[in-house]
C-alpha positions in Angstrom: 0.3 -0.2 0.0 1.2 3.4 -0.7 0.7 6.3 1.5 -1.9 8.3 -0.9 -1.0 11.8 1.1 2.4 12.0 -0.4 1.0 11.7 -4.0 1.0 15.3 -5.2 -1.2 14.3 -8.0 -4.0 13.0 -5.4 -3.4 16.5 -3.4 -4.2 18.0 -7.0 -7.4 16.1 -7.3 -9.0 17.1 -3.8 -7.6 20.6 -4.4 -10.0 20.5 -7.8 -13.0 18.7 -6.2 -12.9 21.2 -3.4 -13.0 24.3 -6.0 -15.7 22.5 -8.2 -17.9 22.2 -5.0 -17.4 25.6 -4.5 -18.5 27.0 -7.9 -21.1 24.0 -8.1 -24.0 26.2 -6.9 -23.6 28.3 -9.8 -24.8 25.9 -12.2 -28.3 25.9 -12.3 -28.6 22.6 -14.2 -28.4 20.1 -11.5 -27.9 16.6 -13.8 -25.0 18.6 -14.9 -23.6 19.5 -11.6 -24.6 16.4 -9.9 -22.2 14.6 -13.2 -19.3 17.0 -12.4 -19.0 16.9 -8.9 -19.1 12.7 -9.8 -16.4 13.2 -11.9 -14.1 15.2 -10.2 -14.4 13.2 -6.9 -13.9 10.0 -8.9 -10.8 11.4 -9.7 -9.3 11.3 -6.1 -11.2 8.6 -4.9 -9.9 6.2 -7.8 -6.1 7.7 -6.8 -7.0 6.4 -3.4 -8.6 3.5 -4.3 -5.4 2.3 -6.5 -3.0 3.2 -3.8 -4.6 1.2 -1.1 -4.9 -1.9 -3.6 -1.2 -3.4 -2.9 -1.0 -3.9 -6.4 1.1 -1.8 -8.9 -1.2 -3.4 -11.6 -4.6 -2.5 -9.5 -3.0 1.0 -8.9 -2.7 1.6 -12.5 -5.9 0.3 -13.4 -7.3 3.1 -10.8 -5.3 5.7 -12.3 -6.7 5.3 -16.1 -10.3 5.3 -14.9 -9.0 8.4 -12.6 -7.6 9.8 -16.0 -11.1 9.0 -17.5 -12.8 10.9 -14.8 -10.7 13.9 -15.7 -11.5 13.8 -19.3 -15.3 13.6 -18.4 -15.2 16.5 -15.7 -13.4 18.5 -18.7 -16.5 17.6 -21.2 -18.8 18.9 -18.2 -16.7 22.2 -17.8 -17.2 22.8 -21.2 -20.5 22.0 -21.9 -21.0 24.6 -18.6 -19.3 27.2 -19.8 -21.0 27.1 -23.6 -24.5 26.7 -22.2 -23.8 29.9 -20.0 -24.1 28.0 -16.5 -20.8 28.8 -15.4 -18.6 32.5 -15.9 -15.8 32.4 -17.8 -13.4 33.1 -15.3 -14.7 30.5 -12.8 -14.4 28.0 -15.8 -11.1 28.7 -16.7 -9.9 28.7 -13.1 -10.9 25.0 -12.9 -10.0 24.2 -16.2 -6.4 25.2 -15.5 -6.6 23.0 -12.5 -7.6 20.2 -14.5 -5.1 20.4 -17.4 -2.1 20.8 -14.6 -3.4 17.4 -13.3 -4.0 15.4 -16.1 -0.6 14.9 -17.7 0.3 14.0 -14.0 -2.5 11.5 -14.5 -1.0 10.3 -17.3 2.8 10.3 -16.0 1.8 8.6 -13.0 -0.5 6.0 -15.2 3.1 5.5 -17.5 5.4 5.1 -14.6 3.0 2.1 -13.0 3.0 0.5 -16.1 6.4 0.7 -16.5 7.1 -0.6 -13.3 4.5 -3.4 -13.6 6.1 -4.4 -17.2 9.9 -4.9 -15.9 8.3 -6.9 -12.8 6.6 -9.2 -15.3 9.7 -9.6 -18.0 
C-alpha cells in the first residue's frame, strides 16, 4: 500500500474537487452539476482506492479510471461554460487546475505500467 497523501497528484485532485464543489451552486442544471461533481470526486477516489490496492497493476487500473474521469470532468466544464451556466473566470480557473492535473495522471499511469511490465519480464 502506498501512502496516498504523499502523492502530489492526489492532493491536486482533492483541490480540484473542493474548487468544483465551491463553484457548483452556480450551475443551475442539477444533472450537469451532479455529473461534474461525481467526475471530479472520482479522480481522487480512484487514486485513493488504487493506492490502497497493494498491487501496482491494480493501482495503474485505478489511475486509468481517474484519467477517464478527468476527461469526463473536462467535458462537463465545457458544457457548463458553453451553456452559460458557469462564468468564464470560474471555468478558466477550474479548467487550468484540470489541465495541470491530467498530465500528472498520465505520467503516473506510465510509471506504474512501466514498473508492472518490468516486474513481469
